[in-house]
PQR file of N, CA, C, O and H, with PARSE charges and radii, in Angstrom:
ATOM      1  N   MET A   1       0.829 -14.616  14.711 -0.4000 1.5000
ATOM      2  CA  MET A   1      -0.063 -13.996  13.748 -0.0000 2.0000
ATOM      3  C   MET A   1       0.745 -13.623  12.495  0.5500 1.7000
ATOM      4  O   MET A   1       1.864 -13.118  12.590 -0.5500 1.4000
ATOM      5  N   LYS A   2       0.167 -13.876  11.353 -0.4000 1.5000
ATOM      6  CA  LYS A   2       0.839 -13.595  10.091 -0.0000 2.0000
ATOM      7  C   LYS A   2       0.875 -12.090   9.811  0.5500 1.7000
ATOM      8  O   LYS A   2      -0.115 -11.385  10.010 -0.5500 1.4000
ATOM      9  H   LYS A   2      -0.742 -14.287  11.277  0.4000 1.0000
ATOM     10  N   GLU A   3       2.035 -11.613   9.345 -0.4000 1.5000
ATOM     11  CA  GLU A   3       2.163 -10.207   8.967 -0.0000 2.0000
ATOM     12  C   GLU A   3       1.725 -10.028   7.518  0.5500 1.7000
ATOM     13  O   GLU A   3       2.008 -10.867   6.663 -0.5500 1.4000
ATOM     14  H   GLU A   3       2.838 -12.186   9.183  0.4000 1.0000
ATOM     15  N   VAL A   4       1.033  -8.927   7.253 -0.4000 1.5000
ATOM     16  CA  VAL A   4       0.575  -8.599   5.912 -0.0000 2.0000
ATOM     17  C   VAL A   4       1.218  -7.273   5.525  0.5500 1.7000
ATOM     18  O   VAL A   4       1.081  -6.282   6.242 -0.5500 1.4000
ATOM     19  H   VAL A   4       0.803  -8.245   7.947  0.4000 1.0000
ATOM     20  N   THR A   5       1.922  -7.254   4.394 -0.4000 1.5000
ATOM     21  CA  THR A   5       2.574  -6.033   3.924 -0.0000 2.0000
ATOM     22  C   THR A   5       1.541  -5.124   3.282  0.5500 1.7000
ATOM     23  O   THR A   5       0.786  -5.543   2.405 -0.5500 1.4000
ATOM     24  H   THR A   5       2.033  -8.059   3.812  0.4000 1.0000
ATOM     25  N   LEU A   6       1.516  -3.878   3.726 -0.4000 1.5000
ATOM     26  CA  LEU A   6       0.564  -2.882   3.244 -0.0000 2.0000
ATOM     27  C   LEU A   6       1.285  -1.900   2.326  0.5500 1.7000
ATOM     28  O   LEU A   6       2.309  -1.329   2.700 -0.5500 1.4000
ATOM     29  H   LEU A   6       2.129  -3.537   4.438  0.4000 1.0000
ATOM     30  N   HIS A   7       0.748  -1.707   1.127 -0.4000 1.5000
ATOM     31  CA  HIS A   7       1.327  -0.801   0.139 -0.0000 2.0000
ATOM     32  C   HIS A   7       0.416   0.405  -0.048  0.5500 1.7000
ATOM     33  O   HIS A   7      -0.768   0.347   0.283 -0.5500 1.4000
ATOM     34  H   HIS A   7      -0.084  -2.171   0.823  0.4000 1.0000
ATOM     35  N   LEU A   8       0.967   1.501  -0.580 -0.4000 1.5000
ATOM     36  CA  LEU A   8       0.215   2.728  -0.843 -0.0000 2.0000
ATOM     37  C   LEU A   8       0.149   2.960  -2.347  0.5500 1.7000
ATOM     38  O   LEU A   8       1.166   3.180  -3.004 -0.5500 1.4000
ATOM     39  H   LEU A   8       1.929   1.548  -0.848  0.4000 1.0000
ATOM     40  N   ILE A   9      -1.068   2.905  -2.877 -0.4000 1.5000
ATOM     41  CA  ILE A   9      -1.268   3.126  -4.311 -0.0000 2.0000
ATOM     42  C   ILE A   9      -2.382   4.144  -4.480  0.5500 1.7000
ATOM     43  O   ILE A   9      -3.544   3.846  -4.202 -0.5500 1.4000
ATOM     44  H   ILE A   9      -1.895   2.726  -2.343  0.4000 1.0000
ATOM     45  N   THR A  10      -2.035   5.350  -4.937 -0.4000 1.5000
ATOM     46  CA  THR A  10      -3.023   6.414  -5.136 -0.0000 2.0000
ATOM     47  C   THR A  10      -2.895   6.966  -6.548  0.5500 1.7000
ATOM     48  O   THR A  10      -2.048   6.524  -7.325 -0.5500 1.4000
ATOM     49  H   THR A  10      -1.091   5.592  -5.162  0.4000 1.0000
ATOM     50  N   GLN A  11      -3.725   7.917  -6.867 -0.4000 1.5000
ATOM     51  CA  GLN A  11      -3.640   8.605  -8.152 -0.0000 2.0000
ATOM     52  C   GLN A  11      -2.951   9.958  -8.006  0.5500 1.7000
ATOM     53  O   GLN A  11      -2.976  10.766  -8.934 -0.5500 1.4000
ATOM     54  H   GLN A  11      -4.413   8.276  -6.236  0.4000 1.0000
ATOM     55  N   ASP A  12      -2.337  10.213  -6.852 -0.4000 1.5000
ATOM     56  CA  ASP A  12      -1.637  11.480  -6.630 -0.0000 2.0000
ATOM     57  C   ASP A  12      -0.585  11.714  -7.716  0.5500 1.7000
ATOM     58  O   ASP A  12       0.200  10.822  -8.037 -0.5500 1.4000
ATOM     59  H   ASP A  12      -2.317   9.557  -6.098  0.4000 1.0000
ATOM     60  N   ASN A  13      -0.582  12.917  -8.269 -0.4000 1.5000
ATOM     61  CA  ASN A  13       0.394  13.349  -9.283 -0.0000 2.0000
ATOM     62  C   ASN A  13       0.374  12.513 -10.557  0.5500 1.7000
ATOM     63  O   ASN A  13       1.367  12.462 -11.283 -0.5500 1.4000
ATOM     64  H   ASN A  13      -1.220  13.641  -8.008  0.4000 1.0000
ATOM     65  N   GLN A  14      -0.745  11.862 -10.831 -0.4000 1.5000
ATOM     66  CA  GLN A  14      -0.888  11.083 -12.057 -0.0000 2.0000
ATOM     67  C   GLN A  14      -1.680  11.898 -13.075  0.5500 1.7000
ATOM     68  O   GLN A  14      -2.626  12.592 -12.702 -0.5500 1.4000
ATOM     69  H   GLN A  14      -1.552  11.903 -10.242  0.4000 1.0000
ATOM     70  N   PRO A  15      -1.310  11.825 -14.357 -0.5600 1.5000
ATOM     71  CA  PRO A  15      -2.082  12.535 -15.373  0.2800 2.0000
ATOM     72  C   PRO A  15      -3.496  11.964 -15.483  0.5500 1.7000
ATOM     73  O   PRO A  15      -3.733  10.799 -15.167 -0.5500 1.4000
ATOM     74  N   TYR A  16      -4.418  12.792 -15.931 -0.4000 1.5000
ATOM     75  CA  TYR A  16      -5.804  12.367 -16.099 -0.0000 2.0000
ATOM     76  C   TYR A  16      -5.867  11.121 -16.971  0.5500 1.7000
ATOM     77  O   TYR A  16      -5.257  11.068 -18.039 -0.5500 1.4000
ATOM     78  H   TYR A  16      -4.226  13.739 -16.189  0.4000 1.0000
ATOM     79  N   GLY A  17      -6.606  10.124 -16.510 -0.4000 1.5000
ATOM     80  CA  GLY A  17      -6.808   8.903 -17.291 -0.0000 2.0000
ATOM     81  C   GLY A  17      -5.769   7.816 -17.058  0.5500 1.7000
ATOM     82  O   GLY A  17      -5.961   6.681 -17.494 -0.5500 1.4000
ATOM     83  H   GLY A  17      -7.101  10.168 -15.642  0.4000 1.0000
ATOM     84  N   SER A  18      -4.683   8.137 -16.385 -0.4000 1.5000
ATOM     85  CA  SER A  18      -3.671   7.107 -16.142 -0.0000 2.0000
ATOM     86  C   SER A  18      -4.015   6.320 -14.877  0.5500 1.7000
ATOM     87  O   SER A  18      -4.810   6.766 -14.050 -0.5500 1.4000
ATOM     88  H   SER A  18      -4.527   9.059 -16.031  0.4000 1.0000
ATOM     89  N   VAL A  19      -3.414   5.162 -14.744 -0.4000 1.5000
ATOM     90  CA  VAL A  19      -3.625   4.318 -13.581 -0.0000 2.0000
ATOM     91  C   VAL A  19      -2.265   3.973 -12.999  0.5500 1.7000
ATOM     92  O   VAL A  19      -1.404   3.438 -13.698 -0.5500 1.4000
ATOM     93  H   VAL A  19      -2.768   4.799 -15.416  0.4000 1.0000
ATOM     94  N   ARG A  20      -2.069   4.276 -11.722 -0.4000 1.5000
ATOM     95  CA  ARG A  20      -0.801   3.931 -11.068 -0.0000 2.0000
ATOM     96  C   ARG A  20      -0.742   2.417 -10.928  0.5500 1.7000
ATOM     97  O   ARG A  20      -1.704   1.787 -10.490 -0.5500 1.4000
ATOM     98  H   ARG A  20      -2.769   4.710 -11.154  0.4000 1.0000
ATOM     99  N   LYS A  21       0.385   1.843 -11.301 -0.4000 1.5000
ATOM    100  CA  LYS A  21       0.513   0.393 -11.276 -0.0000 2.0000
ATOM    101  C   LYS A  21       1.587  -0.089 -10.312  0.5500 1.7000
ATOM    102  O   LYS A  21       1.968  -1.259 -10.334 -0.5500 1.4000
ATOM    103  H   LYS A  21       1.167   2.355 -11.657  0.4000 1.0000
ATOM    104  N   CYS A  22       2.079   0.819  -9.459 -0.4000 1.5000
ATOM    105  CA  CYS A  22       3.085   0.396  -8.487 -0.0000 2.0000
ATOM    106  C   CYS A  22       2.923   1.191  -7.196  0.5500 1.7000
ATOM    107  O   CYS A  22       2.294   2.249  -7.173 -0.5500 1.4000
ATOM    108  H   CYS A  22       1.769   1.770  -9.441  0.4000 1.0000
ATOM    109  N   CYS A  23       3.498   0.662  -6.131 -0.4000 1.5000
ATOM    110  CA  CYS A  23       3.421   1.292  -4.814 -0.0000 2.0000
ATOM    111  C   CYS A  23       4.240   2.582  -4.815  0.5500 1.7000
ATOM    112  O   CYS A  23       5.354   2.616  -5.338 -0.5500 1.4000
ATOM    113  H   CYS A  23       4.009  -0.198  -6.149  0.4000 1.0000
ATOM    114  N   GLU A  24       3.688   3.634  -4.232 -0.4000 1.5000
ATOM    115  CA  GLU A  24       4.388   4.918  -4.156 -0.0000 2.0000
ATOM    116  C   GLU A  24       5.605   4.863  -3.240  0.5500 1.7000
ATOM    117  O   GLU A  24       6.541   5.642  -3.418 -0.5500 1.4000
ATOM    118  H   GLU A  24       2.783   3.606  -3.808  0.4000 1.0000
ATOM    119  N   LYS A  25       5.609   3.972  -2.278 -0.4000 1.5000
ATOM    120  CA  LYS A  25       6.673   3.919  -1.283 -0.0000 2.0000
ATOM    121  C   LYS A  25       7.808   2.982  -1.668  0.5500 1.7000
ATOM    122  O   LYS A  25       8.976   3.343  -1.529 -0.5500 1.4000
ATOM    123  H   LYS A  25       4.849   3.339  -2.133  0.4000 1.0000
ATOM    124  N   CYS A  26       7.480   1.770  -2.155 -0.4000 1.5000
ATOM    125  CA  CYS A  26       8.537   0.788  -2.414 -0.0000 2.0000
ATOM    126  C   CYS A  26       8.707   0.452  -3.893  0.5500 1.7000
ATOM    127  O   CYS A  26       9.696  -0.173  -4.275 -0.5500 1.4000
ATOM    128  H   CYS A  26       6.530   1.477  -2.268  0.4000 1.0000
ATOM    129  N   GLY A  27       7.750   0.861  -4.728 -0.4000 1.5000
ATOM    130  CA  GLY A  27       7.863   0.620  -6.157 -0.0000 2.0000
ATOM    131  C   GLY A  27       7.396  -0.750  -6.614  0.5500 1.7000
ATOM    132  O   GLY A  27       7.530  -1.076  -7.794 -0.5500 1.4000
ATOM    133  H   GLY A  27       6.946   1.369  -4.418  0.4000 1.0000
ATOM    134  N   ALA A  28       6.851  -1.564  -5.716 -0.4000 1.5000
ATOM    135  CA  ALA A  28       6.379  -2.903  -6.097 -0.0000 2.0000
ATOM    136  C   ALA A  28       5.222  -2.781  -7.082  0.5500 1.7000
ATOM    137  O   ALA A  28       4.306  -1.980  -6.893 -0.5500 1.4000
ATOM    138  H   ALA A  28       6.743  -1.299  -4.758  0.4000 1.0000
ATOM    139  N   MET A  29       5.283  -3.590  -8.136 -0.4000 1.5000
ATOM    140  CA  MET A  29       4.197  -3.619  -9.114 -0.0000 2.0000
ATOM    141  C   MET A  29       2.973  -4.277  -8.491  0.5500 1.7000
ATOM    142  O   MET A  29       3.098  -5.214  -7.703 -0.5500 1.4000
ATOM    143  H   MET A  29       6.027  -4.240  -8.290  0.4000 1.0000
ATOM    144  N   THR A  30       1.776  -3.778  -8.850 -0.4000 1.5000
ATOM    145  CA  THR A  30       0.558  -4.373  -8.327 -0.0000 2.0000
ATOM    146  C   THR A  30       0.402  -5.782  -8.860  0.5500 1.7000
ATOM    147  O   THR A  30       0.718  -6.067 -10.015 -0.5500 1.4000
ATOM    148  H   THR A  30       1.675  -3.017  -9.491  0.4000 1.0000
ATOM    149  N   GLU A  31      -0.084  -6.644  -8.011 -0.4000 1.5000
ATOM    150  CA  GLU A  31      -0.341  -8.021  -8.409 -0.0000 2.0000
ATOM    151  C   GLU A  31      -1.526  -8.534  -7.621  0.5500 1.7000
ATOM    152  O   GLU A  31      -1.886  -7.968  -6.588 -0.5500 1.4000
ATOM    153  H   GLU A  31      -0.341  -6.412  -7.073  0.4000 1.0000
ATOM    154  N   GLU A  32      -2.127  -9.595  -8.102 -0.4000 1.5000
ATOM    155  CA  GLU A  32      -3.275 -10.175  -7.432 -0.0000 2.0000
ATOM    156  C   GLU A  32      -2.906 -10.600  -6.013  0.5500 1.7000
ATOM    157  O   GLU A  32      -1.866 -11.221  -5.794 -0.5500 1.4000
ATOM    158  H   GLU A  32      -1.834 -10.054  -8.941  0.4000 1.0000
ATOM    159  N   GLY A  33      -3.744 -10.269  -5.073 -0.4000 1.5000
ATOM    160  CA  GLY A  33      -3.498 -10.639  -3.692 -0.0000 2.0000
ATOM    161  C   GLY A  33      -2.702  -9.606  -2.902  0.5500 1.7000
ATOM    162  O   GLY A  33      -2.525  -9.759  -1.693 -0.5500 1.4000
ATOM    163  H   GLY A  33      -4.589  -9.764  -5.251  0.4000 1.0000
ATOM    164  N   MET A  34      -2.221  -8.554  -3.567 -0.4000 1.5000
ATOM    165  CA  MET A  34      -1.464  -7.505  -2.875 -0.0000 2.0000
ATOM    166  C   MET A  34      -2.414  -6.708  -1.988  0.5500 1.7000
ATOM    167  O   MET A  34      -3.523  -6.369  -2.403 -0.5500 1.4000
ATOM    168  H   MET A  34      -2.365  -8.430  -4.549  0.4000 1.0000
ATOM    169  N   THR A  35      -1.979  -6.410  -0.767 -0.4000 1.5000
ATOM    170  CA  THR A  35      -2.785  -5.603   0.151 -0.0000 2.0000
ATOM    171  C   THR A  35      -2.330  -4.156   0.033  0.5500 1.7000
ATOM    172  O   THR A  35      -1.163  -3.839   0.263 -0.5500 1.4000
ATOM    173  H   THR A  35      -1.079  -6.684  -0.430  0.4000 1.0000
ATOM    174  N   PHE A  36      -3.268  -3.279  -0.331 -0.4000 1.5000
ATOM    175  CA  PHE A  36      -2.903  -1.877  -0.498 -0.0000 2.0000
ATOM    176  C   PHE A  36      -4.031  -0.974  -0.053  0.5500 1.7000
ATOM    177  O   PHE A  36      -5.171  -1.405   0.119 -0.5500 1.4000
ATOM    178  H   PHE A  36      -4.216  -3.537  -0.518  0.4000 1.0000
ATOM    179  N   THR A  37      -3.689   0.282   0.129 -0.4000 1.5000
ATOM    180  CA  THR A  37      -4.669   1.311   0.442 -0.0000 2.0000
ATOM    181  C   THR A  37      -4.373   2.522  -0.436  0.5500 1.7000
ATOM    182  O   THR A  37      -3.249   2.707  -0.902 -0.5500 1.4000
ATOM    183  H   THR A  37      -2.763   0.632  -0.011  0.4000 1.0000
ATOM    184  N   SER A  38      -5.386   3.331  -0.651 -0.4000 1.5000
ATOM    185  CA  SER A  38      -5.189   4.589  -1.371 -0.0000 2.0000
ATOM    186  C   SER A  38      -5.311   5.762  -0.398  0.5500 1.7000
ATOM    187  O   SER A  38      -5.294   6.922  -0.809 -0.5500 1.4000
ATOM    188  H   SER A  38      -6.299   3.180  -0.273  0.4000 1.0000
ATOM    189  N   ASP A  39      -5.434   5.454   0.884 -0.4000 1.5000
ATOM    190  CA  ASP A  39      -5.604   6.462   1.923 -0.0000 2.0000
ATOM    191  C   ASP A  39      -4.295   6.643   2.694  0.5500 1.7000
ATOM    192  O   ASP A  39      -3.824   5.718   3.357 -0.5500 1.4000
ATOM    193  H   ASP A  39      -5.448   4.511   1.218  0.4000 1.0000
ATOM    194  N   HIS A  40      -3.717   7.835   2.604 -0.4000 1.5000
ATOM    195  CA  HIS A  40      -2.444   8.108   3.284 -0.0000 2.0000
ATOM    196  C   HIS A  40      -2.563   7.906   4.798  0.5500 1.7000
ATOM    197  O   HIS A  40      -1.629   7.423   5.437 -0.5500 1.4000
ATOM    198  H   HIS A  40      -4.100   8.586   2.066  0.4000 1.0000
ATOM    199  N   GLN A  41      -3.706   8.273   5.362 -0.4000 1.5000
ATOM    200  CA  GLN A  41      -3.933   8.142   6.806 -0.0000 2.0000
ATOM    201  C   GLN A  41      -3.896   6.675   7.234  0.5500 1.7000
ATOM    202  O   GLN A  41      -3.305   6.341   8.260 -0.5500 1.4000
ATOM    203  H   GLN A  41      -4.465   8.664   4.843  0.4000 1.0000
ATOM    204  N   VAL A  42      -4.524   5.804   6.453 -0.4000 1.5000
ATOM    205  CA  VAL A  42      -4.540   4.372   6.765 -0.0000 2.0000
ATOM    206  C   VAL A  42      -3.132   3.799   6.619  0.5500 1.7000
ATOM    207  O   VAL A  42      -2.719   2.957   7.417 -0.5500 1.4000
ATOM    208  H   VAL A  42      -5.005   6.076   5.619  0.4000 1.0000
ATOM    209  N   TYR A  43      -2.400   4.246   5.611 -0.4000 1.5000
ATOM    210  CA  TYR A  43      -1.036   3.749   5.416 -0.0000 2.0000
ATOM    211  C   TYR A  43      -0.146   4.142   6.597  0.5500 1.7000
ATOM    212  O   TYR A  43       0.633   3.323   7.084 -0.5500 1.4000
ATOM    213  H   TYR A  43      -2.735   4.930   4.962  0.4000 1.0000
ATOM    214  N   GLU A  44      -0.256   5.376   7.053 -0.4000 1.5000
ATOM    215  CA  GLU A  44       0.585   5.853   8.158 -0.0000 2.0000
ATOM    216  C   GLU A  44       0.199   5.221   9.494  0.5500 1.7000
ATOM    217  O   GLU A  44       1.044   5.048  10.372 -0.5500 1.4000
ATOM    218  H   GLU A  44      -0.889   6.042   6.657  0.4000 1.0000
ATOM    219  N   ASN A  45      -1.072   4.881   9.640 -0.4000 1.5000
ATOM    220  CA  ASN A  45      -1.577   4.266  10.881 -0.0000 2.0000
ATOM    221  C   ASN A  45      -2.404   3.041  10.519  0.5500 1.7000
ATOM    222  O   ASN A  45      -3.634   3.101  10.544 -0.5500 1.4000
ATOM    223  H   ASN A  45      -1.758   5.021   8.926  0.4000 1.0000
ATOM    224  N   PRO A  46      -1.746   1.920  10.182 -0.5600 1.5000
ATOM    225  CA  PRO A  46      -2.475   0.719   9.759  0.2800 2.0000
ATOM    226  C   PRO A  46      -3.447   0.239  10.838  0.5500 1.7000
ATOM    227  O   PRO A  46      -3.219   0.450  12.029 -0.5500 1.4000
ATOM    228  N   PRO A  47      -4.534  -0.408  10.408 -0.5600 1.5000
ATOM    229  CA  PRO A  47      -5.516  -0.932  11.368  0.2800 2.0000
ATOM    230  C   PRO A  47      -4.861  -1.916  12.329  0.5500 1.7000
ATOM    231  O   PRO A  47      -3.929  -2.633  11.964 -0.5500 1.4000
ATOM    232  N   THR A  48      -5.353  -1.939  13.544 -0.4000 1.5000
ATOM    233  CA  THR A  48      -4.804  -2.847  14.549 -0.0000 2.0000
ATOM    234  C   THR A  48      -5.664  -4.092  14.718  0.5500 1.7000
ATOM    235  O   THR A  48      -5.246  -5.054  15.362 -0.5500 1.4000
ATOM    236  H   THR A  48      -6.110  -1.356  13.841  0.4000 1.0000
ATOM    237  N   ASP A  49      -6.867  -4.080  14.140 -0.4000 1.5000
ATOM    238  CA  ASP A  49      -7.710  -5.272  14.219 -0.0000 2.0000
ATOM    239  C   ASP A  49      -7.455  -6.152  12.998  0.5500 1.7000
ATOM    240  O   ASP A  49      -7.064  -5.655  11.942 -0.5500 1.4000
ATOM    241  H   ASP A  49      -7.207  -3.299  13.616  0.4000 1.0000
ATOM    242  N   GLY A  50      -7.671  -7.425  13.139 -0.4000 1.5000
ATOM    243  CA  GLY A  50      -7.431  -8.354  12.046 -0.0000 2.0000
ATOM    244  C   GLY A  50      -5.961  -8.725  11.961  0.5500 1.7000
ATOM    245  O   GLY A  50      -5.290  -8.823  12.988 -0.5500 1.4000
ATOM    246  H   GLY A  50      -7.989  -7.828  13.997  0.4000 1.0000
ATOM    247  N   PRO A  51      -5.444  -8.934  10.740 -0.5600 1.5000
ATOM    248  CA  PRO A  51      -4.034  -9.328  10.593  0.2800 2.0000
ATOM    249  C   PRO A  51      -3.093  -8.212  11.029  0.5500 1.7000
ATOM    250  O   PRO A  51      -3.498  -7.054  11.140 -0.5500 1.4000
ATOM    251  N   LYS A  52      -1.863  -8.559  11.270 -0.4000 1.5000
ATOM    252  CA  LYS A  52      -0.866  -7.541  11.640 -0.0000 2.0000
ATOM    253  C   LYS A  52      -0.338  -6.900  10.356  0.5500 1.7000
ATOM    254  O   LYS A  52       0.391  -7.533   9.592 -0.5500 1.4000
ATOM    255  H   LYS A  52      -1.535  -9.500  11.180  0.4000 1.0000
ATOM    256  N   TYR A  53      -0.710  -5.648  10.130 -0.4000 1.5000
ATOM    257  CA  TYR A  53      -0.272  -4.928   8.943 -0.0000 2.0000
ATOM    258  C   TYR A  53       1.095  -4.292   9.189  0.5500 1.7000
ATOM    259  O   TYR A  53       1.337  -3.689  10.234 -0.5500 1.4000
ATOM    260  H   TYR A  53      -1.302  -5.134  10.752  0.4000 1.0000
ATOM    261  N   VAL A  54       1.978  -4.439   8.210 -0.4000 1.5000
ATOM    262  CA  VAL A  54       3.312  -3.830   8.264 -0.0000 2.0000
ATOM    263  C   VAL A  54       3.468  -3.007   6.994  0.5500 1.7000
ATOM    264  O   VAL A  54       3.304  -3.530   5.891 -0.5500 1.4000
ATOM    265  H   VAL A  54       1.782  -4.929   7.361  0.4000 1.0000
ATOM    266  N   ARG A  55       3.782  -1.727   7.139 -0.4000 1.5000
ATOM    267  CA  ARG A  55       3.960  -0.870   5.960 -0.0000 2.0000
ATOM    268  C   ARG A  55       5.176  -1.361   5.152  0.5500 1.7000
ATOM    269  O   ARG A  55       6.185  -1.770   5.727 -0.5500 1.4000
ATOM    270  H   ARG A  55       3.915  -1.302   8.034  0.4000 1.0000
ATOM    271  N   CYS A  56       5.070  -1.316   3.846 -0.4000 1.5000
ATOM    272  CA  CYS A  56       6.143  -1.819   2.980 -0.0000 2.0000
ATOM    273  C   CYS A  56       7.463  -1.100   3.249  0.5500 1.7000
ATOM    274  O   CYS A  56       8.525  -1.708   3.120 -0.5500 1.4000
ATOM    275  H   CYS A  56       4.251  -0.984   3.379  0.4000 1.0000
ATOM    276  N   GLN A  57       7.420   0.171   3.617 -0.4000 1.5000
ATOM    277  CA  GLN A  57       8.658   0.903   3.866 -0.0000 2.0000
ATOM    278  C   GLN A  57       9.329   0.436   5.144  0.5500 1.7000
ATOM    279  O   GLN A  57      10.496   0.755   5.368 -0.5500 1.4000
ATOM    280  H   GLN A  57       6.557   0.665   3.722  0.4000 1.0000
ATOM    281  N   ASP A  58       8.623  -0.315   5.996 -0.4000 1.5000
ATOM    282  CA  ASP A  58       9.193  -0.823   7.235 -0.0000 2.0000
ATOM    283  C   ASP A  58       9.711  -2.251   7.111  0.5500 1.7000
ATOM    284  O   ASP A  58      10.305  -2.779   8.050 -0.5500 1.4000
ATOM    285  H   ASP A  58       7.675  -0.574   5.813  0.4000 1.0000
ATOM    286  N   VAL A  59       9.490  -2.880   5.955 -0.4000 1.5000
ATOM    287  CA  VAL A  59       9.938  -4.252   5.723 -0.0000 2.0000
ATOM    288  C   VAL A  59      11.386  -4.226   5.236  0.5500 1.7000
ATOM    289  O   VAL A  59      11.740  -3.438   4.360 -0.5500 1.4000
ATOM    290  H   VAL A  59       9.007  -2.452   5.192  0.4000 1.0000
ATOM    291  N   ASN A  60      12.203  -5.076   5.799 -0.4000 1.5000
ATOM    292  CA  ASN A  60      13.618  -5.123   5.376 -0.0000 2.0000
ATOM    293  C   ASN A  60      13.808  -5.988   4.179  0.5500 1.7000
ATOM    294  O   ASN A  60      14.930  -6.137   3.696 -0.5500 1.4000
ATOM    295  H   ASN A  60      11.916  -5.717   6.511  0.4000 1.0000
TER
END
């Protein structure tokens, strides 16, 4: 099964009107096709159904 890297992108600690453009954990810039969540709970406990999600901080 293919692994899918999961990134965390939220508006936490961002000034009003700004848009976060990179992952809070690894710093990767957002790009088309990137798999991300804005929910800390989902990031800490990725879904087990569907593809195998791997948090970006766990990727070597």
